[in-house]
mmCIF file of the C-alpha atoms, coordinates in Angstrom:
data_MODEL
# 
_entry.id   MODEL 
# 
loop_
_atom_site.group_PDB 
_atom_site.id 
_atom_site.type_symbol 
_atom_site.label_atom_id 
_atom_site.label_alt_id 
_atom_site.label_comp_id 
_atom_site.label_asym_id 
_atom_site.label_entity_id 
_atom_site.label_seq_id 
_atom_site.pdbx_PDB_ins_code 
_atom_site.Cartn_x 
_atom_site.Cartn_y 
_atom_site.Cartn_z 
_atom_site.occupancy 
_atom_site.B_iso_or_equiv 
_atom_site.pdbx_formal_charge 
_atom_site.auth_seq_id 
_atom_site.auth_comp_id 
_atom_site.auth_asym_id 
_atom_site.auth_atom_id 
_atom_site.pdbx_PDB_model_num 
ATOM 1   C CA . MET A 1 1   ? 105.171 154.537 62.270 1.00 0.00 ? 1   MET A CA 1 
ATOM 2   C CA . ASN A 1 2   ? 102.330 152.594 60.695 1.00 0.00 ? 2   ASN A CA 1 
ATOM 3   C CA . ARG A 1 3   ? 98.836  153.336 61.845 1.00 0.00 ? 3   ARG A CA 1 
ATOM 4   C CA . VAL A 1 4   ? 97.168  150.264 63.337 1.00 0.00 ? 4   VAL A CA 1 
ATOM 5   C CA . VAL A 1 5   ? 93.734  149.791 61.798 1.00 0.00 ? 5   VAL A CA 1 
ATOM 6   C CA . HIS A 1 6   ? 91.113  148.122 64.005 1.00 0.00 ? 6   HIS A CA 1 
ATOM 7   C CA . PRO A 1 7   ? 89.309  145.107 62.494 1.00 0.00 ? 7   PRO A CA 1 
ATOM 8   C CA . ILE A 1 8   ? 85.967  146.903 62.857 1.00 0.00 ? 8   ILE A CA 1 
ATOM 9   C CA . GLU A 1 9   ? 87.280  149.752 60.728 1.00 0.00 ? 9   GLU A CA 1 
ATOM 10  C CA . GLN A 1 10  ? 88.598  147.284 58.158 1.00 0.00 ? 10  GLN A CA 1 
ATOM 11  C CA . GLU A 1 11  ? 85.184  145.635 57.963 1.00 0.00 ? 11  GLU A CA 1 
ATOM 12  C CA . SER A 1 12  ? 83.457  149.007 57.731 1.00 0.00 ? 12  SER A CA 1 
ATOM 13  C CA . PHE A 1 13  ? 85.547  149.972 54.714 1.00 0.00 ? 13  PHE A CA 1 
ATOM 14  C CA . ARG A 1 14  ? 84.944  146.570 53.152 1.00 0.00 ? 14  ARG A CA 1 
ATOM 15  C CA . ARG A 1 15  ? 81.178  147.056 53.434 1.00 0.00 ? 15  ARG A CA 1 
ATOM 16  C CA . LEU A 1 16  ? 81.433  150.618 52.156 1.00 0.00 ? 16  LEU A CA 1 
ATOM 17  C CA . ARG A 1 17  ? 83.267  149.414 49.047 1.00 0.00 ? 17  ARG A CA 1 
ATOM 18  C CA . ALA A 1 18  ? 80.758  146.611 48.545 1.00 0.00 ? 18  ALA A CA 1 
ATOM 19  C CA . ARG A 1 19  ? 78.027  149.261 48.285 1.00 0.00 ? 19  ARG A CA 1 
ATOM 20  C CA . LEU A 1 20  ? 79.999  151.914 46.404 1.00 0.00 ? 20  LEU A CA 1 
ATOM 21  C CA . ASP A 1 21  ? 82.719  151.403 43.808 1.00 0.00 ? 21  ASP A CA 1 
ATOM 22  C CA . THR A 1 22  ? 85.358  154.010 44.578 1.00 0.00 ? 22  THR A CA 1 
ATOM 23  C CA . SER A 1 23  ? 88.124  152.303 42.609 1.00 0.00 ? 23  SER A CA 1 
ATOM 24  C CA . PRO A 1 24  ? 87.932  154.687 39.592 1.00 0.00 ? 24  PRO A CA 1 
ATOM 25  C CA . LEU A 1 25  ? 88.721  157.693 41.806 1.00 0.00 ? 25  LEU A CA 1 
ATOM 26  C CA . PRO A 1 26  ? 92.261  159.121 41.957 1.00 0.00 ? 26  PRO A CA 1 
ATOM 27  C CA . PRO A 1 27  ? 94.156  158.023 45.096 1.00 0.00 ? 27  PRO A CA 1 
ATOM 28  C CA . LEU A 1 28  ? 93.770  161.060 47.359 1.00 0.00 ? 28  LEU A CA 1 
ATOM 29  C CA . THR A 1 29  ? 90.253  161.808 46.160 1.00 0.00 ? 29  THR A CA 1 
ATOM 30  C CA . ARG A 1 30  ? 89.336  158.229 46.956 1.00 0.00 ? 30  ARG A CA 1 
ATOM 31  C CA . ALA A 1 31  ? 90.930  158.489 50.387 1.00 0.00 ? 31  ALA A CA 1 
ATOM 32  C CA . VAL A 1 32  ? 88.999  161.657 51.247 1.00 0.00 ? 32  VAL A CA 1 
ATOM 33  C CA . VAL A 1 33  ? 85.663  160.473 49.853 1.00 0.00 ? 33  VAL A CA 1 
ATOM 34  C CA . GLU A 1 34  ? 85.855  157.115 51.586 1.00 0.00 ? 34  GLU A CA 1 
ATOM 35  C CA . ARG A 1 35  ? 86.906  158.480 54.958 1.00 0.00 ? 35  ARG A CA 1 
ATOM 36  C CA . VAL A 1 36  ? 84.208  161.166 54.919 1.00 0.00 ? 36  VAL A CA 1 
ATOM 37  C CA . ILE A 1 37  ? 81.584  158.559 54.034 1.00 0.00 ? 37  ILE A CA 1 
ATOM 38  C CA . HIS A 1 38  ? 82.935  156.274 56.729 1.00 0.00 ? 38  HIS A CA 1 
ATOM 39  C CA . SER A 1 39  ? 82.756  159.017 59.358 1.00 0.00 ? 39  SER A CA 1 
ATOM 40  C CA . ALA A 1 40  ? 79.081  159.733 58.651 1.00 0.00 ? 40  ALA A CA 1 
ATOM 41  C CA . ALA A 1 41  ? 77.851  156.387 57.280 1.00 0.00 ? 41  ALA A CA 1 
ATOM 42  C CA . ASP A 1 42  ? 76.418  158.485 54.458 1.00 0.00 ? 42  ASP A CA 1 
ATOM 43  C CA . LEU A 1 43  ? 76.988  157.304 50.899 1.00 0.00 ? 43  LEU A CA 1 
ATOM 44  C CA . GLU A 1 44  ? 75.481  160.510 49.509 1.00 0.00 ? 44  GLU A CA 1 
ATOM 45  C CA . TYR A 1 45  ? 78.792  162.251 50.156 1.00 0.00 ? 45  TYR A CA 1 
ATOM 46  C CA . ALA A 1 46  ? 80.118  160.442 47.076 1.00 0.00 ? 46  ALA A CA 1 
ATOM 47  C CA . SER A 1 47  ? 78.127  162.822 44.892 1.00 0.00 ? 47  SER A CA 1 
ATOM 48  C CA . ASP A 1 48  ? 77.982  165.745 47.334 1.00 0.00 ? 48  ASP A CA 1 
ATOM 49  C CA . LEU A 1 49  ? 81.704  166.316 47.904 1.00 0.00 ? 49  LEU A CA 1 
ATOM 50  C CA . VAL A 1 50  ? 83.662  168.622 45.614 1.00 0.00 ? 50  VAL A CA 1 
ATOM 51  C CA . VAL A 1 51  ? 87.384  167.835 45.494 1.00 0.00 ? 51  VAL A CA 1 
ATOM 52  C CA . ASP A 1 52  ? 90.264  168.236 43.065 1.00 0.00 ? 52  ASP A CA 1 
ATOM 53  C CA . GLU A 1 53  ? 93.071  165.690 42.982 1.00 0.00 ? 53  GLU A CA 1 
ATOM 54  C CA . ALA A 1 54  ? 95.723  168.257 42.069 1.00 0.00 ? 54  ALA A CA 1 
ATOM 55  C CA . ASP A 1 55  ? 94.731  170.408 45.059 1.00 0.00 ? 55  ASP A CA 1 
ATOM 56  C CA . LEU A 1 56  ? 94.893  167.364 47.307 1.00 0.00 ? 56  LEU A CA 1 
ATOM 57  C CA . VAL A 1 57  ? 98.331  166.349 46.033 1.00 0.00 ? 57  VAL A CA 1 
ATOM 58  C CA . ARG A 1 58  ? 99.773  169.781 46.823 1.00 0.00 ? 58  ARG A CA 1 
ATOM 59  C CA . ALA A 1 59  ? 98.018  169.943 50.194 1.00 0.00 ? 59  ALA A CA 1 
ATOM 60  C CA . HIS A 1 60  ? 99.180  166.437 51.082 1.00 0.00 ? 60  HIS A CA 1 
ATOM 61  C CA . ALA A 1 61  ? 102.774 167.429 50.404 1.00 0.00 ? 61  ALA A CA 1 
ATOM 62  C CA . ALA A 1 62  ? 102.417 170.590 52.486 1.00 0.00 ? 62  ALA A CA 1 
ATOM 63  C CA . LEU A 1 63  ? 100.809 168.683 55.349 1.00 0.00 ? 63  LEU A CA 1 
ATOM 64  C CA . HIS A 1 64  ? 103.571 166.085 55.467 1.00 0.00 ? 64  HIS A CA 1 
ATOM 65  C CA . ALA A 1 65  ? 106.171 168.824 55.232 1.00 0.00 ? 65  ALA A CA 1 
ATOM 66  C CA . GLY A 1 66  ? 104.823 170.238 58.499 1.00 0.00 ? 66  GLY A CA 1 
ATOM 67  C CA . ALA A 1 67  ? 102.350 172.935 57.442 1.00 0.00 ? 67  ALA A CA 1 
ATOM 68  C CA . PRO A 1 68  ? 100.162 174.147 60.326 1.00 0.00 ? 68  PRO A CA 1 
ATOM 69  C CA . VAL A 1 69  ? 96.638  172.803 60.682 1.00 0.00 ? 69  VAL A CA 1 
ATOM 70  C CA . VAL A 1 70  ? 94.002  175.287 61.852 1.00 0.00 ? 70  VAL A CA 1 
ATOM 71  C CA . VAL A 1 71  ? 90.532  174.227 63.010 1.00 0.00 ? 71  VAL A CA 1 
ATOM 72  C CA . ASP A 1 72  ? 87.456  176.294 63.783 1.00 0.00 ? 72  ASP A CA 1 
ATOM 73  C CA . VAL A 1 73  ? 86.294  174.381 66.874 1.00 0.00 ? 73  VAL A CA 1 
ATOM 74  C CA . GLU A 1 74  ? 87.688  171.969 69.436 1.00 0.00 ? 74  GLU A CA 1 
ATOM 75  C CA . MET A 1 75  ? 85.412  169.198 68.144 1.00 0.00 ? 75  MET A CA 1 
ATOM 76  C CA . VAL A 1 76  ? 87.323  169.223 64.870 1.00 0.00 ? 76  VAL A CA 1 
ATOM 77  C CA . ALA A 1 77  ? 90.621  169.222 66.766 1.00 0.00 ? 77  ALA A CA 1 
ATOM 78  C CA . ALA A 1 78  ? 89.459  166.223 68.807 1.00 0.00 ? 78  ALA A CA 1 
ATOM 79  C CA . GLY A 1 79  ? 88.967  164.252 65.615 1.00 0.00 ? 79  GLY A CA 1 
ATOM 80  C CA . ILE A 1 80  ? 92.510  164.921 64.370 1.00 0.00 ? 80  ILE A CA 1 
ATOM 81  C CA . THR A 1 81  ? 94.677  162.749 66.579 1.00 0.00 ? 81  THR A CA 1 
ATOM 82  C CA . ARG A 1 82  ? 97.933  162.514 64.615 1.00 0.00 ? 82  ARG A CA 1 
ATOM 83  C CA . ARG A 1 83  ? 98.740  166.217 64.350 1.00 0.00 ? 83  ARG A CA 1 
ATOM 84  C CA . GLU A 1 84  ? 98.726  169.220 66.658 1.00 0.00 ? 84  GLU A CA 1 
ATOM 85  C CA . THR A 1 85  ? 96.196  171.828 65.594 1.00 0.00 ? 85  THR A CA 1 
ATOM 86  C CA . VAL A 1 86  ? 95.601  175.531 66.166 1.00 0.00 ? 86  VAL A CA 1 
ATOM 87  C CA . CYS A 1 87  ? 92.202  176.569 67.505 1.00 0.00 ? 87  CYS A CA 1 
ATOM 88  C CA . ARG A 1 88  ? 91.759  180.103 68.828 1.00 0.00 ? 88  ARG A CA 1 
ATOM 89  C CA . LEU A 1 89  ? 88.058  179.971 69.652 1.00 0.00 ? 89  LEU A CA 1 
ATOM 90  C CA . ARG A 1 90  ? 88.677  180.187 73.404 1.00 0.00 ? 90  ARG A CA 1 
ATOM 91  C CA . ASP A 1 91  ? 90.571  183.447 72.899 1.00 0.00 ? 91  ASP A CA 1 
ATOM 92  C CA . ALA A 1 92  ? 87.996  184.968 70.564 1.00 0.00 ? 92  ALA A CA 1 
ATOM 93  C CA . VAL A 1 93  ? 85.261  187.452 71.420 1.00 0.00 ? 93  VAL A CA 1 
ATOM 94  C CA . ALA A 1 94  ? 82.206  188.445 69.444 1.00 0.00 ? 94  ALA A CA 1 
ATOM 95  C CA . GLY A 1 95  ? 81.741  192.050 68.385 1.00 0.00 ? 95  GLY A CA 1 
ATOM 96  C CA . PRO A 1 96  ? 79.481  194.122 66.175 1.00 0.00 ? 96  PRO A CA 1 
ATOM 97  C CA . GLY A 1 97  ? 79.161  192.203 62.921 1.00 0.00 ? 97  GLY A CA 1 
ATOM 98  C CA . LEU A 1 98  ? 81.740  189.661 64.062 1.00 0.00 ? 98  LEU A CA 1 
ATOM 99  C CA . THR A 1 99  ? 81.051  186.232 65.528 1.00 0.00 ? 99  THR A CA 1 
ATOM 100 C CA . ARG A 1 100 ? 83.437  184.496 67.915 1.00 0.00 ? 100 ARG A CA 1 
ATOM 101 C CA . SER A 1 101 ? 84.172  181.961 65.184 1.00 0.00 ? 101 SER A CA 1 
ATOM 102 C CA . ALA A 1 102 ? 85.124  184.705 62.749 1.00 0.00 ? 102 ALA A CA 1 
ATOM 103 C CA . HIS A 1 103 ? 87.335  186.421 65.318 1.00 0.00 ? 103 HIS A CA 1 
ATOM 104 C CA . ALA A 1 104 ? 89.009  183.086 66.052 1.00 0.00 ? 104 ALA A CA 1 
ATOM 105 C CA . VAL A 1 105 ? 89.891  182.788 62.371 1.00 0.00 ? 105 VAL A CA 1 
ATOM 106 C CA . ARG A 1 106 ? 91.479  186.231 62.462 1.00 0.00 ? 106 ARG A CA 1 
ATOM 107 C CA . LEU A 1 107 ? 93.526  185.305 65.521 1.00 0.00 ? 107 LEU A CA 1 
ATOM 108 C CA . ALA A 1 108 ? 94.633  182.013 63.987 1.00 0.00 ? 108 ALA A CA 1 
ATOM 109 C CA . HIS A 1 109 ? 95.632  183.697 60.746 1.00 0.00 ? 109 HIS A CA 1 
ATOM 110 C CA . GLU A 1 110 ? 97.765  186.187 62.670 1.00 0.00 ? 110 GLU A CA 1 
ATOM 111 C CA . GLN A 1 111 ? 99.424  183.233 64.385 1.00 0.00 ? 111 GLN A CA 1 
ATOM 112 C CA . VAL A 1 112 ? 100.102 180.872 61.474 1.00 0.00 ? 112 VAL A CA 1 
ATOM 113 C CA . GLY A 1 113 ? 100.310 183.131 58.402 1.00 0.00 ? 113 GLY A CA 1 
ATOM 114 C CA . PRO A 1 114 ? 100.128 181.739 54.857 1.00 0.00 ? 114 PRO A CA 1 
ATOM 115 C CA . GLY A 1 115 ? 100.441 178.119 53.820 1.00 0.00 ? 115 GLY A CA 1 
ATOM 116 C CA . ALA A 1 116 ? 98.299  176.475 56.499 1.00 0.00 ? 116 ALA A CA 1 
ATOM 117 C CA . LEU A 1 117 ? 95.616  173.847 56.080 1.00 0.00 ? 117 LEU A CA 1 
ATOM 118 C CA . TRP A 1 118 ? 92.293  175.133 57.400 1.00 0.00 ? 118 TRP A CA 1 
ATOM 119 C CA . VAL A 1 119 ? 89.650  172.676 58.591 1.00 0.00 ? 119 VAL A CA 1 
ATOM 120 C CA . ILE A 1 120 ? 86.240  174.246 59.152 1.00 0.00 ? 120 ILE A CA 1 
ATOM 121 C CA . GLY A 1 121 ? 83.445  171.907 60.169 1.00 0.00 ? 121 GLY A CA 1 
ATOM 122 C CA . CYS A 1 122 ? 81.110  173.938 62.313 1.00 0.00 ? 122 CYS A CA 1 
ATOM 123 C CA . ALA A 1 123 ? 80.705  177.645 61.669 1.00 0.00 ? 123 ALA A CA 1 
ATOM 124 C CA . PRO A 1 124 ? 79.854  179.132 58.264 1.00 0.00 ? 124 PRO A CA 1 
ATOM 125 C CA . THR A 1 125 ? 80.992  182.513 59.595 1.00 0.00 ? 125 THR A CA 1 
ATOM 126 C CA . ALA A 1 126 ? 84.473  181.072 60.174 1.00 0.00 ? 126 ALA A CA 1 
ATOM 127 C CA . LEU A 1 127 ? 84.639  180.071 56.521 1.00 0.00 ? 127 LEU A CA 1 
ATOM 128 C CA . GLU A 1 128 ? 83.293  183.443 55.413 1.00 0.00 ? 128 GLU A CA 1 
ATOM 129 C CA . GLU A 1 129 ? 85.952  185.226 57.466 1.00 0.00 ? 129 GLU A CA 1 
ATOM 130 C CA . LEU A 1 130 ? 88.711  183.049 56.058 1.00 0.00 ? 130 LEU A CA 1 
ATOM 131 C CA . LEU A 1 131 ? 87.604  183.942 52.535 1.00 0.00 ? 131 LEU A CA 1 
ATOM 132 C CA . ALA A 1 132 ? 87.785  187.631 53.443 1.00 0.00 ? 132 ALA A CA 1 
ATOM 133 C CA . LEU A 1 133 ? 91.438  187.290 54.499 1.00 0.00 ? 133 LEU A CA 1 
ATOM 134 C CA . ASP A 1 134 ? 94.507  187.017 52.309 1.00 0.00 ? 134 ASP A CA 1 
ATOM 135 C CA . ALA A 1 135 ? 95.329  183.687 53.905 1.00 0.00 ? 135 ALA A CA 1 
ATOM 136 C CA . SER A 1 136 ? 97.026  181.918 50.949 1.00 0.00 ? 136 SER A CA 1 
ATOM 137 C CA . PRO A 1 137 ? 96.097  178.500 52.368 1.00 0.00 ? 137 PRO A CA 1 
ATOM 138 C CA . ALA A 1 138 ? 97.568  175.182 51.300 1.00 0.00 ? 138 ALA A CA 1 
ATOM 139 C CA . LEU A 1 139 ? 94.018  173.812 51.508 1.00 0.00 ? 139 LEU A CA 1 
ATOM 140 C CA . VAL A 1 140 ? 90.654  174.785 52.940 1.00 0.00 ? 140 VAL A CA 1 
ATOM 141 C CA . ILE A 1 141 ? 88.505  171.897 54.098 1.00 0.00 ? 141 ILE A CA 1 
ATOM 142 C CA . GLY A 1 142 ? 85.236  173.796 54.244 1.00 0.00 ? 142 GLY A CA 1 
ATOM 143 C CA . LEU A 1 143 ? 82.484  171.513 55.506 1.00 0.00 ? 143 LEU A CA 1 
ATOM 144 C CA . PRO A 1 144 ? 80.415  173.604 57.927 1.00 0.00 ? 144 PRO A CA 1 
ATOM 145 C CA . VAL A 1 145 ? 76.942  172.327 58.712 1.00 0.00 ? 145 VAL A CA 1 
ATOM 146 C CA . GLY A 1 146 ? 73.629  174.122 59.109 1.00 0.00 ? 146 GLY A CA 1 
ATOM 147 C CA . PHE A 1 147 ? 70.538  175.618 57.545 1.00 0.00 ? 147 PHE A CA 1 
ATOM 148 C CA . VAL A 1 148 ? 71.825  179.197 57.739 1.00 0.00 ? 148 VAL A CA 1 
ATOM 149 C CA . GLY A 1 149 ? 74.836  180.097 55.652 1.00 0.00 ? 149 GLY A CA 1 
ATOM 150 C CA . ALA A 1 150 ? 76.458  176.679 55.348 1.00 0.00 ? 150 ALA A CA 1 
ATOM 151 C CA . ALA A 1 151 ? 75.686  175.906 51.710 1.00 0.00 ? 151 ALA A CA 1 
ATOM 152 C CA . GLU A 1 152 ? 76.234  179.539 50.767 1.00 0.00 ? 152 GLU A CA 1 
ATOM 153 C CA . SER A 1 153 ? 79.649  179.755 52.432 1.00 0.00 ? 153 SER A CA 1 
ATOM 154 C CA . LYS A 1 154 ? 80.757  176.552 50.728 1.00 0.00 ? 154 LYS A CA 1 
ATOM 155 C CA . ALA A 1 155 ? 79.594  177.860 47.364 1.00 0.00 ? 155 ALA A CA 1 
ATOM 156 C CA . ALA A 1 156 ? 81.633  181.010 48.008 1.00 0.00 ? 156 ALA A CA 1 
ATOM 157 C CA . LEU A 1 157 ? 84.651  178.844 48.818 1.00 0.00 ? 157 LEU A CA 1 
ATOM 158 C CA . ARG A 1 158 ? 84.361  177.077 45.471 1.00 0.00 ? 158 ARG A CA 1 
ATOM 159 C CA . GLU A 1 159 ? 83.933  180.380 43.656 1.00 0.00 ? 159 GLU A CA 1 
ATOM 160 C CA . SER A 1 160 ? 87.047  181.778 45.365 1.00 0.00 ? 160 SER A CA 1 
ATOM 161 C CA . GLY A 1 161 ? 89.374  179.504 43.444 1.00 0.00 ? 161 GLY A CA 1 
ATOM 162 C CA . LEU A 1 162 ? 91.228  178.502 46.622 1.00 0.00 ? 162 LEU A CA 1 
ATOM 163 C CA . PRO A 1 163 ? 92.374  174.877 46.898 1.00 0.00 ? 163 PRO A CA 1 
ATOM 164 C CA . ALA A 1 164 ? 89.508  173.277 48.723 1.00 0.00 ? 164 ALA A CA 1 
ATOM 165 C CA . VAL A 1 165 ? 87.423  170.341 49.840 1.00 0.00 ? 165 VAL A CA 1 
ATOM 166 C CA . SER A 1 166 ? 83.757  171.259 50.127 1.00 0.00 ? 166 SER A CA 1 
ATOM 167 C CA . ASN A 1 167 ? 80.286  169.878 49.567 1.00 0.00 ? 167 ASN A CA 1 
ATOM 168 C CA . VAL A 1 168 ? 77.203  171.222 47.887 1.00 0.00 ? 168 VAL A CA 1 
ATOM 169 C CA . SER A 1 169 ? 74.531  170.513 50.482 1.00 0.00 ? 169 SER A CA 1 
ATOM 170 C CA . GLU A 1 170 ? 73.859  171.959 53.928 1.00 0.00 ? 170 GLU A CA 1 
ATOM 171 C CA . LYS A 1 171 ? 75.238  168.911 55.687 1.00 0.00 ? 171 LYS A CA 1 
ATOM 172 C CA . GLY A 1 172 ? 78.754  168.615 57.012 1.00 0.00 ? 172 GLY A CA 1 
ATOM 173 C CA . GLY A 1 173 ? 80.098  168.925 60.527 1.00 0.00 ? 173 GLY A CA 1 
ATOM 174 C CA . SER A 1 174 ? 83.134  168.462 62.713 1.00 0.00 ? 174 SER A CA 1 
ATOM 175 C CA . ALA A 1 175 ? 83.421  164.700 62.226 1.00 0.00 ? 175 ALA A CA 1 
ATOM 176 C CA . VAL A 1 176 ? 83.415  164.828 58.428 1.00 0.00 ? 176 VAL A CA 1 
ATOM 177 C CA . ALA A 1 177 ? 85.788  167.805 58.320 1.00 0.00 ? 177 ALA A CA 1 
ATOM 178 C CA . ALA A 1 178 ? 88.254  166.006 60.591 1.00 0.00 ? 178 ALA A CA 1 
ATOM 179 C CA . ALA A 1 179 ? 87.851  162.859 58.490 1.00 0.00 ? 179 ALA A CA 1 
ATOM 180 C CA . ALA A 1 180 ? 88.852  164.709 55.331 1.00 0.00 ? 180 ALA A CA 1 
ATOM 181 C CA . LEU A 1 181 ? 92.041  165.947 56.978 1.00 0.00 ? 181 LEU A CA 1 
ATOM 182 C CA . ASN A 1 182 ? 92.745  162.516 58.467 1.00 0.00 ? 182 ASN A CA 1 
ATOM 183 C CA . ALA A 1 183 ? 92.524  160.978 55.009 1.00 0.00 ? 183 ALA A CA 1 
ATOM 184 C CA . LEU A 1 184 ? 95.484  163.116 53.970 1.00 0.00 ? 184 LEU A CA 1 
ATOM 185 C CA . LEU A 1 185 ? 97.353  162.380 57.192 1.00 0.00 ? 185 LEU A CA 1 
ATOM 186 C CA . TYR A 1 186 ? 96.924  158.610 56.899 1.00 0.00 ? 186 TYR A CA 1 
ATOM 187 C CA . HIS A 1 187 ? 97.994  158.483 53.255 1.00 0.00 ? 187 HIS A CA 1 
ATOM 188 C CA . PRO A 1 188 ? 101.750 157.804 52.832 1.00 0.00 ? 188 PRO A CA 1 
ATOM 189 C CA . ALA A 1 189 ? 104.001 160.847 52.734 1.00 0.00 ? 189 ALA A CA 1 
ATOM 190 C CA . PRO A 1 190 ? 105.468 161.964 49.386 1.00 0.00 ? 190 PRO A CA 1 
ATOM 191 C CA . ASP A 1 191 ? 108.855 160.428 50.219 1.00 0.00 ? 191 ASP A CA 1 
ATOM 192 C CA . GLY A 1 192 ? 107.207 157.055 50.776 1.00 0.00 ? 192 GLY A CA 1 
ATOM 193 C CA . THR A 1 193 ? 107.381 157.229 54.550 1.00 0.00 ? 193 THR A CA 1 
ATOM 194 C CA . PRO A 1 194 ? 104.186 155.642 55.852 1.00 0.00 ? 194 PRO A CA 1 
ATOM 195 C CA . SER A 1 195 ? 102.165 157.986 58.015 1.00 0.00 ? 195 SER A CA 1 
ATOM 196 C CA . GLY A 1 196 ? 99.430  155.446 58.408 1.00 0.00 ? 196 GLY A CA 1 
ATOM 197 C CA . LYS A 1 197 ? 98.070  152.478 56.572 1.00 0.00 ? 197 LYS A CA 1 
ATOM 198 C CA . PRO A 1 198 ? 97.224  153.415 52.977 1.00 0.00 ? 198 PRO A CA 1 
ATOM 199 C CA . GLU A 1 199 ? 93.505  153.629 52.292 1.00 0.00 ? 199 GLU A CA 1 
ATOM 200 C CA . GLU A 1 200 ? 93.800  151.045 49.504 1.00 0.00 ? 200 GLU A CA 1 
ATOM 201 C CA . THR A 1 201 ? 94.819  148.356 51.978 1.00 0.00 ? 201 THR A CA 1 
ATOM 202 C CA . LEU A 1 202 ? 92.231  148.970 54.662 1.00 0.00 ? 202 LEU A CA 1 
# 
């Protein structure tokens, strides 16, 4: 079923593209960069985001084949409206040297196993815990925000070699993390089945 795009969103993307030429970017990279910028009205993400088209192609296929989507907080889940997500934060408890967010990642990993897409937009400790696990993710969207640990955890994600979407700076957050996942959801499935209106036609 095609995703209906509101005229305000169409105009927003038109203005974005008038201020930033994204046409040279590969298709999925362009989709992610544009939707993240759109979610934050922040053109600096064009140079701040770190993405790899090959990673996105494989993750996109996994997502449309039904791979689980795990989020660190309910705010990220609220931004992903076309797919059920797993969030175990309500079940998690903090302990010595372990934040609730980190424990939630452990619980979610026990539930979903390998091959999931992880969307972390709030807690650097959730991303740090994920990197400590043998999670074998299809993709890690690691965009936590904050002055303590956010940039460092994202740097560690890039150094890990895992397929990832991250950014260099301290900014990020639930809205941009959800937007990155939505970009993959809205892009047509590998078999050509439309899962939403392609970014190129917004």
